[in-house]
C-alpha positions in Angstrom: 102.2 93.2 33.8 99.0 94.2 35.6 97.1 91.8 37.8 94.0 90.1 36.4 90.7 90.8 38.1 90.1 87.1 38.6 93.2 86.8 40.8 92.2 89.9 42.8 88.8 88.5 43.4 90.2 85.1 44.4 92.7 86.6 46.8 90.0 88.8 48.4 87.7 85.8 48.7 90.4 83.8 50.5 90.9 86.6 53.1 87.3 87.7 53.6 87.0 86.0 57.0 89.6 88.4 58.4 87.3 91.5 58.0 86.0 93.7 55.3 88.5 93.1 52.5 88.6 95.7 49.7 91.0 96.0 46.8 91.7 99.4 45.2 93.3 99.8 41.8 96.6 101.7 42.1 99.0 102.3 39.2 97.8 99.2 37.3 97.9 96.9 40.4 96.0 96.9 43.7 96.2 98.0 47.3 94.6 95.5 49.7 92.7 96.8 52.7 91.1 95.2 55.8 88.5 97.3 57.6 89.9 100.4 55.9 93.6 99.8 56.7 96.0 98.9 53.9 98.1 95.8 54.7 99.2 94.5 51.3 99.5 94.8 47.6 98.6 92.6 44.6 101.1 93.0 41.9 101.5 90.8 38.8 99.0 88.3 40.2 101.0 87.9 43.4 99.9 88.8 47.0 102.3 90.8 49.0 101.6 91.5 52.7 103.5 94.0 54.9 106.1 92.4 57.1 105.3 92.3 60.8 106.7 90.1 63.6 103.2 88.8 64.3 102.8 87.7 60.6 106.2 86.0 60.8 105.1 84.0 63.8 102.1 82.7 61.9 103.9 82.0 58.6 107.6 81.8 59.5 108.7 80.4 56.1 107.2 83.1 53.9 109.6 84.5 51.3 110.3 88.2 51.3 110.4 90.2 48.1 109.6 93.8 46.9 106.2 94.0 45.1 107.7 96.4 42.6 111.1 97.9 41.8 112.2 100.2 44.6 109.7 99.1 47.1 110.4 97.7 50.6 110.3 94.0 50.9 106.9 92.4 51.8 105.9 88.8 52.6 105.2 87.1 49.3 102.2 84.8 49.9 102.2 82.1 47.3 99.8 79.8 49.0 96.3 81.2 49.5 94.2 78.1 49.7 94.1 77.7 53.5 91.4 80.3 54.4 91.9 79.9 58.2 95.6 80.5 57.9 95.0 83.6 55.7 92.4 84.9 58.2 94.9 84.7 61.0 97.8 86.2 59.0 95.7 89.1 57.8 94.1 89.8 61.2 97.4 89.7 63.1 99.1 91.8 60.5 96.4 94.5 60.5 96.4 94.6 64.3 100.2 95.2 64.3 100.1 98.0 61.8 99.7 101.6 62.9 96.3 103.3 62.3 96.2 105.3 59.1 96.8 109.0 59.5 93.8 111.2 59.2 93.8 113.3 56.1 93.1 117.0 56.4 90.1 118.2 54.6 90.8 120.6 51.7 89.2 124.0 51.9 
């Protein structure tokens, strides 16, 4: 089941104070980026954020689950209403993740 645009918009709105949040459609669901760095996925109207120790300190009771079959576990964020908490979780997660690799230009 693909995610609904309304949920994607809502999730992005709840995280917008963390930085420039963008969602890109990928295989029927969405990659979630902050300031150009991917940190999560929206699959089946659920928000999944990459697991980091920093994120675990902010939300220690988050469940872990794979966003799709065969994927590594991510934090499953089922409570998005606290915008301040979402901002902290996203900012700290993004800081902890490595910078994206530069793509080589095709000739």
